[in-house]
C-alpha positions as CSV (number, residue, x, y, z in Angstrom):
1,M,15.8,5.0,13.1
2,S,13.2,6.2,15.5
3,H,11.3,9.4,15.8
4,S,9.6,10.6,18.9
5,Q,7.3,13.5,19.5
6,T,6.8,15.5,22.7
7,F,3.6,17.3,23.5
8,S,2.9,20.3,25.6
9,G,-0.4,20.8,27.4
10,T,-2.7,18.2,29.0
11,H,-3.5,16.2,25.9
12,P,-0.6,14.1,24.9
13,G,-2.6,12.1,22.4
14,P,-3.9,8.5,22.4
15,L,-0.6,7.0,21.3
16,A,1.5,8.7,24.0
17,N,4.2,6.3,25.3
18,R,3.3,3.8,22.5
19,R,6.0,2.4,20.2
20,I,4.7,1.7,16.7
21,V,6.7,-0.1,14.0
22,V,6.0,1.2,10.4
23,T,7.0,-1.3,7.7
24,R,5.9,0.9,4.8
25,P,8.5,1.7,2.1
26,R,10.7,4.6,3.4
27,A,9.8,6.9,0.4
28,Q,6.1,6.6,1.2
29,A,6.1,6.3,5.0
30,Q,6.4,10.0,6.0
31,R,2.7,10.9,6.0
32,F,1.8,7.8,8.1
33,I,4.7,8.5,10.5
34,D,3.5,12.1,10.9
35,L,-0.1,11.1,11.6
36,L,1.1,8.6,14.3
37,E,3.5,11.0,15.8
38,H,0.8,13.7,15.9
39,Q,-1.1,11.3,18.2
40,G,2.0,11.0,20.5
41,A,3.5,7.7,19.2
42,E,7.2,6.9,19.1
43,V,7.6,5.5,15.5
44,I,10.2,3.0,14.5
45,E,10.8,2.8,10.8
46,C,11.5,-0.8,9.6
47,P,10.8,-0.6,5.9
48,T,10.4,-4.2,4.6
49,I,9.9,-3.3,0.9
50,E,11.7,-1.0,-1.4
51,I,10.0,0.1,-4.7
52,V,12.4,-0.2,-7.6
53,P,12.2,0.0,-11.4
54,M,12.0,-3.1,-13.7
55,A,15.2,-4.3,-15.3
56,S,13.4,-4.0,-18.7
57,Y,10.6,-1.8,-19.9
58,E,10.2,-3.4,-23.3
59,R,6.6,-4.5,-22.8
60,L,5.4,-1.3,-21.1
61,D,7.2,0.9,-23.7
62,A,5.5,-1.1,-26.5
63,A,2.1,-0.6,-24.9
64,I,2.8,3.2,-24.5
65,D,3.6,3.3,-28.2
66,Q,0.2,1.9,-28.9
67,L,-1.9,3.9,-26.5
68,A,-4.4,4.9,-29.2
69,S,-5.6,1.2,-29.3
70,Y,-6.6,1.2,-25.6
71,D,-10.0,2.1,-24.1
72,W,-9.1,2.0,-20.4
73,L,-6.0,2.7,-18.3
74,I,-6.2,1.2,-14.8
75,F,-4.0,2.2,-11.9
76,T,-4.0,0.2,-8.6
77,S,-1.4,2.4,-6.7
78,V,0.3,5.8,-6.7
79,N,3.5,3.9,-7.6
80,G,1.8,2.6,-10.8
81,V,1.0,6.2,-11.8
82,Q,4.5,7.5,-11.1
83,F,6.3,4.7,-12.9
84,F,3.9,4.8,-15.9
85,M,4.3,8.6,-16.2
86,D,8.1,8.2,-16.0
87,R,8.0,5.8,-19.0
88,L,5.5,8.1,-20.9
89,R,8.1,10.9,-20.6
90,A,10.9,8.5,-21.6
91,R,9.0,7.7,-24.8
92,Q,8.6,11.4,-25.3
93,K,4.8,11.3,-25.3
94,E,2.7,14.1,-24.0
95,R,0.0,13.7,-21.3
96,A,-2.5,14.6,-24.1
97,S,-1.9,11.1,-25.5
98,L,-3.9,9.8,-22.5
99,R,-6.9,12.1,-23.0
100,H,-9.0,9.6,-25.1
101,L,-8.6,7.0,-22.4
102,H,-11.1,6.2,-19.6
103,I,-9.0,6.1,-16.4
104,A,-9.9,4.0,-13.3
105,T,-8.1,3.9,-10.0
106,I,-8.3,2.0,-6.8
107,G,-8.5,4.4,-3.8
108,P,-8.5,8.1,-3.4
109,A,-4.7,8.6,-3.1
110,T,-4.2,7.0,-6.5
111,A,-7.1,9.1,-8.0
112,Q,-5.4,12.3,-6.6
113,A,-2.1,11.3,-8.2
114,V,-3.9,11.0,-11.6
115,E,-5.9,14.3,-11.1
116,A,-2.7,16.1,-10.1
117,L,-1.6,15.5,-13.7
118,A,-4.7,17.3,-15.0
119,L,-6.2,14.0,-16.1
120,R,-9.8,12.9,-15.4
121,V,-10.5,9.8,-13.3
122,H,-13.7,8.1,-14.6
123,A,-14.1,5.3,-12.1
124,V,-13.1,4.7,-8.4
125,P,-14.9,1.9,-6.4
126,E,-16.3,2.7,-3.0
127,E,-14.3,-0.2,-1.5
128,Y,-10.6,0.3,-2.3
129,R,-9.7,-3.2,-3.5
130,A,-9.3,-4.8,-6.9
131,E,-12.4,-6.9,-6.9
132,A,-14.6,-3.8,-6.4
133,L,-13.2,-2.0,-9.4
134,V,-14.8,-4.5,-11.8
135,T,-18.3,-3.3,-10.6
136,V,-17.8,0.4,-11.5
137,L,-16.4,0.1,-15.0
138,G,-19.7,-0.6,-16.8
139,E,-19.7,-2.8,-19.9
140,V,-16.1,-4.1,-20.5
141,K,-16.8,-6.7,-23.2
142,G,-14.5,-6.1,-26.2
143,K,-12.7,-3.2,-24.4
144,R,-8.9,-3.1,-24.4
145,M,-7.4,-2.3,-21.0
146,L,-3.9,-1.4,-19.9
147,L,-3.0,-2.3,-16.3
148,P,0.5,-1.0,-15.4
149,R,1.3,-2.2,-11.8
150,A,3.6,-4.1,-9.5
151,A,5.3,-7.3,-10.6
152,Q,3.8,-10.2,-8.6
153,A,0.5,-8.4,-8.0
154,R,-2.6,-10.4,-7.2
155,A,-4.2,-11.9,-10.3
156,V,-7.8,-11.4,-9.4
157,L,-8.4,-8.1,-11.3
158,P,-7.2,-9.1,-14.8
159,K,-8.8,-12.5,-14.4
160,E,-12.2,-11.0,-13.5
161,L,-12.0,-8.5,-16.3
162,Q,-11.0,-11.2,-18.8
163,A,-13.9,-13.3,-17.7
164,L,-16.2,-10.4,-18.6
165,G,-14.8,-10.3,-22.1
166,A,-12.2,-7.5,-21.7
167,Q,-8.7,-7.7,-23.3
168,V,-6.3,-6.9,-20.5
169,D,-2.6,-6.1,-20.9
170,E,-1.2,-6.5,-17.4
171,I,2.3,-5.1,-17.5
172,A,4.8,-4.8,-14.6
173,A,5.8,-1.1,-14.1
174,Y,7.8,-1.6,-10.9
175,Q,8.8,-4.2,-8.4
176,T,9.0,-4.5,-4.7
177,V,12.2,-5.9,-3.1
178,L,13.6,-6.4,0.3
179,P,15.6,-3.3,1.2
180,Q,19.4,-3.6,1.6
181,A,19.4,-2.1,5.0
182,T,16.6,-2.1,7.5
183,A,16.1,-1.7,11.2
184,V,15.5,-5.4,11.8
185,Q,18.0,-5.9,14.6
186,E,16.5,-3.0,16.6
187,V,12.9,-4.2,16.0
188,R,13.8,-7.8,16.8
189,T,15.4,-6.7,20.2
190,L,12.4,-4.5,21.1
191,V,9.9,-7.2,20.1
192,Q,11.7,-9.9,22.1
193,A,11.7,-7.5,25.1
194,G,8.0,-6.9,24.7
195,K,8.7,-3.2,24.0
196,V,6.7,-2.8,20.8
197,D,3.1,-1.8,21.1
198,M,2.1,-2.5,17.5
199,V,3.6,-3.5,14.2
200,T,1.7,-2.0,11.2
201,F,1.3,-3.3,7.7
202,T,0.0,-1.4,4.6
203,S,0.3,-4.2,2.0
204,S,0.7,-7.9,1.6
205,S,4.3,-7.4,0.5
206,T,5.2,-5.6,3.7
207,V,3.8,-8.6,5.7
208,R,5.5,-11.3,3.8
209,N,8.9,-9.6,3.8
210,F,8.6,-8.8,7.5
211,A,7.8,-12.4,8.3
212,A,10.8,-13.5,6.2
213,L,13.1,-11.5,8.5
214,F,12.4,-13.7,11.4
215,S,12.8,-17.4,12.2
216,A,9.6,-19.5,12.8
217,D,10.3,-19.4,16.6
218,E,10.9,-15.6,16.6
219,L,7.7,-15.1,14.6
220,S,5.6,-17.1,17.0
221,T,7.0,-15.1,19.9
222,L,6.3,-11.9,18.1
223,C,2.7,-13.1,17.4
224,S,2.0,-14.0,21.0
225,Q,3.1,-10.6,22.5
226,T,2.8,-8.0,19.8
227,R,-0.3,-6.3,18.4
228,I,-0.7,-6.2,14.6
229,G,-2.4,-3.4,12.7
230,C,-3.5,-3.8,9.0
231,I,-4.8,-1.2,6.5
232,G,-7.4,-3.5,5.0
233,P,-8.7,-7.0,4.5
234,I,-6.2,-8.3,1.9
235,T,-3.3,-7.3,4.1
236,A,-5.1,-8.8,7.1
237,D,-5.6,-12.1,5.3
238,T,-1.8,-12.2,4.5
239,V,-1.1,-11.6,8.2
240,R,-3.3,-14.6,9.2
241,E,-1.6,-16.7,6.5
242,C,1.7,-16.0,8.1
243,G,0.3,-17.2,11.5
244,M,-0.2,-13.9,13.1
245,T,-3.3,-12.3,14.7
246,V,-4.8,-9.1,13.5
247,T,-5.6,-6.6,16.3
248,V,-6.6,-3.5,14.3
249,Q,-8.0,-3.4,10.8
250,S,-9.0,-0.1,9.2
251,Q,-12.6,0.0,7.9
252,V,-11.5,2.6,5.2
253,Y,-8.4,1.5,3.5
254,T,-6.5,4.8,3.6
255,I,-3.4,5.9,5.6
256,P,-5.3,8.6,7.5
257,A,-8.1,6.2,8.4
258,F,-5.6,3.6,9.4
259,A,-3.7,6.0,11.7
260,E,-7.0,7.1,13.2
261,A,-8.1,3.4,13.8
262,I,-4.8,2.8,15.7
263,G,-5.4,5.8,17.9
264,E,-8.9,4.8,18.6
265,Y,-7.8,1.2,19.5
266,F,-5.2,2.4,22.1
267,E,-7.7,4.9,23.5
268,K,-10.1,2.0,24.2
269,V,-7.2,-0.1,25.7
270,V,-6.4,2.7,28.1
271,S,-10.0,3.4,29.0
272,S,-10.6,-0.3,29.7
273,Q,-7.6,-0.7,32.0
């Protein structure tokens, strides 16, 4: 499904006549799409991950039933907040049962999701990645921490916290899967015809699932003629692991900053031609 935006006046935007592929999950893609379209892009949605509940919530429910025993609650994504709160409600617990906890988040969007629930966020690292979170929590030795997040998430955060003496219960609150239907055929055709200006990735899962949609030959063709944009260094590392080259990497790991970096890149491309 593609969206295009037409502009009136003399400023069509830095992404005018640029075709950008967005691989972000459909439920979360709209803001990114709007920001790209506002700069004049034609956006093609090709979601490569879908966020779905876990088959069983036995472990998370058990943790929620013992919330009083935890010191910290750590969220690494907006999804983590949403799925955790869904289970809190399912267990018929009030938000007040979280008030004694110190809450930490990675990134401003996750912090906003927590604050929207009238809960206080006590720690957000300046750099929006798991490793940086460890540096803003203070003394964690002997502290009990609940980390509800995606299944198959990177192990670095719980490992580093445990190494500092924290007791970490890392529990899957949701999982990412390959969507049943996605615009692969359309994207494949456009890529092979050299008609895609950039493919964008907002997480390592989007990269791996996108790469899995193509044969090795197709992927190498894609790499040689298509620019790749990444929201941050972890995603960029995954792109390189898959044999692709990173063209744009946002310095601040947020959707608005990423959209802006893409616009700035194409502005430079045009001005240098």
